[in-house]
C-alpha positions as CSV (number, residue, x, y, z in Angstrom):
1,X,0.0,0.0,0.0
2,X,1.0,3.6,-0.6
3,X,-0.7,5.7,2.2
4,X,1.1,8.9,1.2
5,X,-1.2,9.1,-1.9
6,X,-4.4,8.4,0.0
7,X,-5.3,11.8,1.4
8,X,-6.0,15.3,0.1
9,X,-3.3,16.6,2.4
10,X,-0.7,14.4,0.8
11,X,-1.6,15.7,-2.7
12,X,-1.5,19.3,-1.5
13,X,1.9,18.7,0.0
14,X,3.2,17.5,-3.4
15,X,1.8,20.7,-5.0
16,X,3.4,23.0,-2.4
17,X,6.7,21.1,-2.7
18,X,6.8,21.7,-6.4
19,X,6.1,25.4,-5.9
20,X,8.8,25.7,-3.3
21,X,11.2,23.9,-5.5
22,X,10.5,26.3,-8.4
23,X,11.4,29.2,-6.1
24,X,14.4,27.5,-4.7
25,X,16.0,27.1,-8.2
26,X,15.9,30.8,-8.6
27,X,19.4,30.8,-6.9
28,X,20.7,29.6,-10.3
29,X,21.5,32.2,-13.0
30,X,19.5,30.5,-15.7
31,X,16.4,30.4,-13.5
32,X,16.8,34.0,-12.5
33,X,16.5,35.0,-16.1
34,X,12.9,33.6,-16.2
35,X,11.9,34.6,-12.7
36,X,9.1,36.9,-13.6
37,X,7.8,34.4,-16.1
38,X,7.6,31.8,-13.4
39,X,5.8,34.2,-11.1
40,X,3.3,35.0,-13.9
41,X,2.4,31.4,-14.5
42,X,2.2,30.5,-10.8
43,X,-0.1,33.5,-10.3
44,X,-2.2,32.1,-13.1
45,X,-2.3,28.7,-11.5
46,X,-3.1,30.2,-8.1
47,X,-5.9,32.4,-9.5
48,X,-7.6,29.5,-11.4
49,X,-7.4,27.2,-8.5
50,X,-8.8,29.7,-6.0
51,X,-11.6,30.8,-8.3
52,X,-12.5,27.3,-9.3
53,X,-12.6,26.2,-5.7
54,X,-14.9,29.1,-4.7
55,X,-17.3,28.6,-7.6
56,X,-17.0,24.8,-7.3
57,X,-18.3,24.9,-3.8
58,X,-21.3,27.0,-5.1
59,X,-22.0,24.8,-8.2
60,X,-21.1,21.4,-6.8
61,X,-24.6,20.3,-5.8
62,X,-26.3,21.9,-8.8
63,X,-24.3,20.0,-11.5
64,X,-23.9,16.3,-11.9
65,X,-20.4,15.4,-10.6
66,X,-19.9,19.1,-9.9
67,X,-16.8,18.6,-7.8
68,X,-15.2,16.6,-10.6
69,X,-16.0,19.4,-13.1
70,X,-14.3,21.9,-10.9
71,X,-11.1,19.9,-10.9
72,X,-11.4,19.4,-14.7
73,X,-11.7,23.2,-15.2
74,X,-8.7,23.8,-13.0
75,X,-6.8,21.4,-15.2
76,X,-7.8,22.9,-18.5
77,X,-7.1,26.5,-17.3
78,X,-3.7,25.6,-16.0
79,X,-2.4,23.3,-18.6
80,X,-4.9,23.0,-21.5
81,X,-7.6,20.5,-22.6
82,X,-5.3,17.5,-22.2
83,X,-5.2,18.1,-18.5
84,X,-9.0,18.3,-18.4
85,X,-9.3,14.8,-19.8
86,X,-6.5,13.5,-17.6
87,X,-8.2,14.8,-14.5
88,X,-11.6,13.5,-15.7
89,X,-10.0,10.1,-16.1
90,X,-8.4,10.3,-12.7
91,X,-11.7,11.2,-11.1
92,X,-13.7,8.6,-13.0
93,X,-16.0,11.2,-14.5
94,X,-18.8,9.9,-16.7
95,X,-18.7,10.3,-20.5
96,X,-21.6,12.8,-20.5
97,X,-19.8,15.0,-17.9
98,X,-16.6,14.9,-19.9
99,X,-18.4,15.8,-23.1
100,X,-20.3,18.7,-21.4
101,X,-17.2,20.1,-19.8
102,X,-15.3,20.0,-23.0
103,X,-18.2,21.7,-24.9
104,X,-18.3,24.4,-22.3
105,X,-14.6,24.8,-22.5
106,X,-14.8,25.2,-26.3
107,X,-17.7,27.7,-26.1
108,X,-16.1,29.9,-23.4
109,X,-12.4,29.2,-23.9
110,X,-12.1,29.6,-27.7
111,X,-13.3,33.2,-27.8
112,X,-11.0,34.0,-25.0
113,X,-8.0,32.6,-26.9
114,X,-9.0,34.6,-30.0
115,X,-8.9,37.7,-27.8
116,X,-5.4,36.7,-26.5
117,X,-4.1,36.5,-30.0
118,X,-5.4,40.1,-30.7
119,X,-4.2,41.4,-27.3
120,X,-0.6,42.2,-28.2
121,X,-1.6,44.7,-30.9
122,X,-4.5,46.1,-28.8
123,X,-2.2,46.6,-25.7
124,X,0.6,48.2,-27.7
125,X,-1.7,50.7,-29.5
126,X,-3.8,51.6,-26.5
127,X,-2.5,54.7,-24.7
128,X,-5.0,54.1,-21.8
129,X,-3.6,50.6,-21.3
130,X,0.0,51.8,-21.5
131,X,-0.8,54.3,-18.8
132,X,-2.5,51.7,-16.7
133,X,0.2,49.1,-17.2
134,X,3.5,50.9,-17.9
135,X,5.7,47.8,-17.3
136,X,6.8,46.2,-20.6
137,X,9.9,45.2,-22.6
138,X,11.5,47.5,-25.1
139,X,11.5,46.7,-28.8
140,X,15.2,45.8,-28.6
141,X,14.6,43.4,-25.7
142,X,11.8,41.7,-27.5
143,X,13.9,41.4,-30.7
144,X,16.6,39.5,-28.8
145,X,20.0,38.7,-30.1
146,X,18.8,37.0,-33.2
147,X,19.8,33.5,-32.1
148,X,16.3,32.5,-31.0
149,X,15.1,29.3,-32.5
150,X,12.2,29.6,-34.9
151,X,9.0,28.1,-33.7
152,X,8.1,24.8,-35.3
153,X,11.2,25.0,-37.5
154,X,12.4,21.9,-39.3
155,X,14.3,19.6,-37.1
156,X,16.4,16.4,-37.6
157,X,15.5,13.3,-35.7
158,X,15.6,9.6,-36.3
159,X,13.0,6.9,-36.2
160,X,15.2,5.2,-33.5
161,X,14.7,8.3,-31.2
162,X,11.0,8.4,-31.9
163,X,10.7,4.7,-31.1
164,X,12.6,5.2,-27.8
165,X,10.4,8.2,-26.9
166,X,7.2,6.1,-27.5
167,X,8.7,3.2,-25.5
168,X,9.4,5.5,-22.6
169,X,5.9,6.9,-22.7
170,X,4.3,3.5,-22.7
171,X,6.6,2.3,-19.9
172,X,5.8,5.3,-17.7
173,X,2.0,4.6,-18.1
174,X,2.5,0.9,-17.4
175,X,4.6,1.5,-14.2
176,X,2.1,4.1,-13.0
177,X,-0.8,1.9,-13.7
178,X,0.8,-1.0,-11.8
179,X,1.7,1.2,-8.8
180,X,-1.8,2.7,-8.6
181,X,-3.3,-0.8,-8.4
182,X,-1.9,-1.0,-4.8
183,X,-3.9,2.2,-3.8
184,X,-7.4,2.4,-2.4
185,X,-10.1,1.9,-5.0
186,X,-11.5,5.4,-4.3
187,X,-8.3,7.1,-5.2
188,X,-6.5,4.6,-7.5
189,X,-7.6,6.3,-10.8
190,X,-6.5,9.8,-9.5
191,X,-3.3,8.3,-8.1
192,X,-2.5,6.8,-11.5
193,X,-2.7,10.2,-13.2
194,X,-0.5,11.8,-10.5
195,X,2.0,9.0,-10.8
196,X,2.2,9.4,-14.5
197,X,2.8,13.1,-14.1
198,X,5.4,12.5,-11.3
199,X,7.3,9.7,-13.1
200,X,7.3,11.7,-16.3
201,X,8.9,14.7,-14.6
202,X,11.6,12.4,-13.1
203,X,12.4,10.6,-16.3
204,X,12.6,13.9,-18.2
205,X,15.5,14.9,-16.0
206,X,17.7,12.0,-17.2
207,X,20.4,13.5,-19.5
208,X,20.1,10.6,-22.0
209,X,16.4,11.2,-22.3
210,X,16.7,15.0,-22.6
211,X,19.1,14.5,-25.5
212,X,16.6,12.5,-27.6
213,X,15.4,14.6,-30.5
214,X,11.8,14.8,-31.6
215,X,10.2,14.9,-28.2
216,X,8.5,18.3,-28.8
217,X,7.4,17.4,-32.3
218,X,6.0,14.1,-31.1
219,X,4.2,15.7,-28.2
220,X,2.7,18.4,-30.5
221,X,1.6,15.8,-33.0
222,X,-0.3,13.7,-30.4
223,X,-1.6,16.9,-28.8
224,X,-3.1,18.1,-32.0
225,X,-4.6,14.7,-32.7
226,X,-6.2,14.8,-29.2
227,X,-7.7,18.3,-29.7
228,X,-9.1,17.2,-33.1
229,X,-10.8,14.1,-31.6
230,X,-12.2,16.2,-28.7
231,X,-13.6,18.7,-31.2
232,X,-15.4,16.0,-33.2
233,X,-16.7,14.3,-30.0
234,X,-18.6,17.3,-28.7
235,X,-22.3,16.7,-28.9
236,X,-23.5,20.2,-29.7
237,X,-27.2,19.3,-29.5
238,X,-26.8,17.7,-26.0
239,X,-24.7,20.6,-24.9
240,X,-27.3,23.2,-25.9
241,X,-30.1,21.4,-24.1
242,X,-28.4,20.2,-20.9
243,X,-25.1,21.9,-20.1
244,X,-26.1,25.6,-19.5
245,X,-25.2,25.4,-15.9
246,X,-21.8,23.9,-16.7
247,X,-21.2,26.7,-19.2
248,X,-22.1,29.3,-16.6
249,X,-19.7,27.6,-14.2
250,X,-17.0,27.6,-16.8
251,X,-17.6,31.3,-17.5
252,X,-17.3,32.2,-13.8
253,X,-14.1,30.3,-13.5
254,X,-12.3,31.8,-16.5
255,X,-13.6,35.4,-16.0
256,X,-12.9,35.3,-12.3
257,X,-9.4,33.8,-12.6
258,X,-8.5,36.3,-15.3
259,X,-9.5,39.3,-13.2
260,X,-7.7,38.0,-10.1
261,X,-4.6,37.1,-12.2
262,X,-4.5,40.6,-13.7
263,X,-4.9,42.3,-10.3
264,X,-2.1,40.2,-8.7
265,X,0.4,40.6,-11.5
266,X,-0.3,44.3,-11.8
267,X,0.3,44.8,-8.1
268,X,3.6,42.8,-8.6
269,X,4.5,45.1,-11.5
270,X,5.2,42.2,-13.8
271,X,5.7,43.1,-17.5
272,X,2.5,42.6,-19.4
273,X,4.1,40.4,-22.0
274,X,4.8,37.8,-19.3
275,X,1.3,38.2,-18.0
276,X,-0.3,37.6,-21.4
277,X,1.9,34.6,-22.2
278,X,1.2,33.1,-18.8
279,X,-2.6,33.4,-19.4
280,X,-2.3,31.8,-22.8
281,X,0.0,29.1,-21.5
282,X,-2.5,28.2,-18.8
283,X,-5.7,28.4,-20.9
284,X,-4.2,26.5,-23.9
285,X,-0.6,25.2,-23.8
286,X,3.0,26.2,-24.3
287,X,2.8,25.9,-28.1
288,X,-0.1,28.3,-28.3
289,X,1.7,30.7,-25.9
290,X,4.7,30.6,-28.2
291,X,2.5,31.2,-31.2
292,X,1.2,34.3,-29.6
293,X,4.7,35.5,-28.8
294,X,5.8,34.7,-32.4
295,X,2.8,36.5,-33.9
296,X,3.5,39.6,-31.8
297,X,7.2,39.4,-32.9
298,X,8.3,38.9,-29.3
299,X,11.1,36.8,-30.6
300,X,13.0,36.7,-27.3
301,X,9.9,35.4,-25.5
302,X,8.9,32.5,-27.8
303,X,10.8,29.9,-25.7
304,X,9.6,31.5,-22.5
305,X,6.0,31.0,-23.7
306,X,6.7,27.4,-24.3
307,X,8.2,27.0,-20.8
308,X,5.2,28.6,-19.2
309,X,2.8,26.2,-20.9
310,X,5.0,23.2,-19.7
311,X,5.0,24.4,-16.1
312,X,1.2,25.0,-16.2
313,X,0.7,21.5,-17.7
314,X,2.9,19.8,-15.1
315,X,1.1,21.6,-12.2
316,X,-2.4,21.2,-13.6
317,X,-3.0,17.6,-12.8
318,X,-1.8,18.1,-9.2
319,X,-3.8,21.2,-8.4
320,X,-6.9,20.0,-10.3
321,X,-7.2,16.8,-8.4
322,X,-6.5,18.6,-5.1
323,X,-9.2,21.2,-5.7
324,X,-11.7,18.5,-6.7
325,X,-11.2,16.5,-3.5
326,X,-11.2,19.6,-1.3
327,X,-14.6,20.6,-2.8
328,X,-15.9,17.1,-2.3
329,X,-14.7,17.1,1.3
330,X,-16.3,20.5,2.1
331,X,-19.6,20.1,0.2
332,X,-20.1,16.4,0.8
333,X,-20.9,16.0,-2.9
């Protein structure tokens, strides 16, 4: 048995340890360079978690599996749609709940992302915004030194490396699945998702694994496949007739977390480029955040946007499951 994974407190401890570790590594020069970026994405994760927890307690008993939906929304707005499904799987959410949550996410999240792509131009050209938020990079800083890697540029990799990456992925899932079988039945599925996340983080630190080429391309490929499948699986008719409350819940979470995130980051005087990329990295993923930076010609921030999305995705499963179980414990849902 693995009692450390059988309580909400234990999961929360893991989350806090990850946050503490992120701040600890700021002593290293390379990490200091992205300090504000880390603060921006952690503010985003905190804002989503807090707002989802508050509204989750309010909506928990008015929505089928409301406490699970709350955790799913934390996942999708800290690491993207893949986290939503991962948390849904971990919480054993029903197919109808997953479909309704995904539909609500599309209806509310997609217009928000469109606005995020337009935001760089709107913010740069708005004198009122510049007066309200005077903290930003200079054009020279955004241009960088010219050595930044082009987003989604052609890369060399071999079928051997792809085969190894696939083998590692399957092995991680297999090990996590086996370990989760020793947990209590009520938490085994959630524990499996957390174990997959944890083992993946550990394996990714092995030098030999980090040197394998094609990991980003492979991840992007499967990510795009997943999003396409999700889009085709949404039952629009069922959503329009039965998921109005979930949509309202989703709107409250995303609007509330955005407002809270903006307030916190403005008080901390974080440059608005970091703030925007942190929001996009949380709502979507690192690739989308990088695309926003690339489209805005923030060349020096393309890799930072990718990093923000990765951090959000890593934390998403932990905080999403934690929030869900906290709401369940408080509301008795």
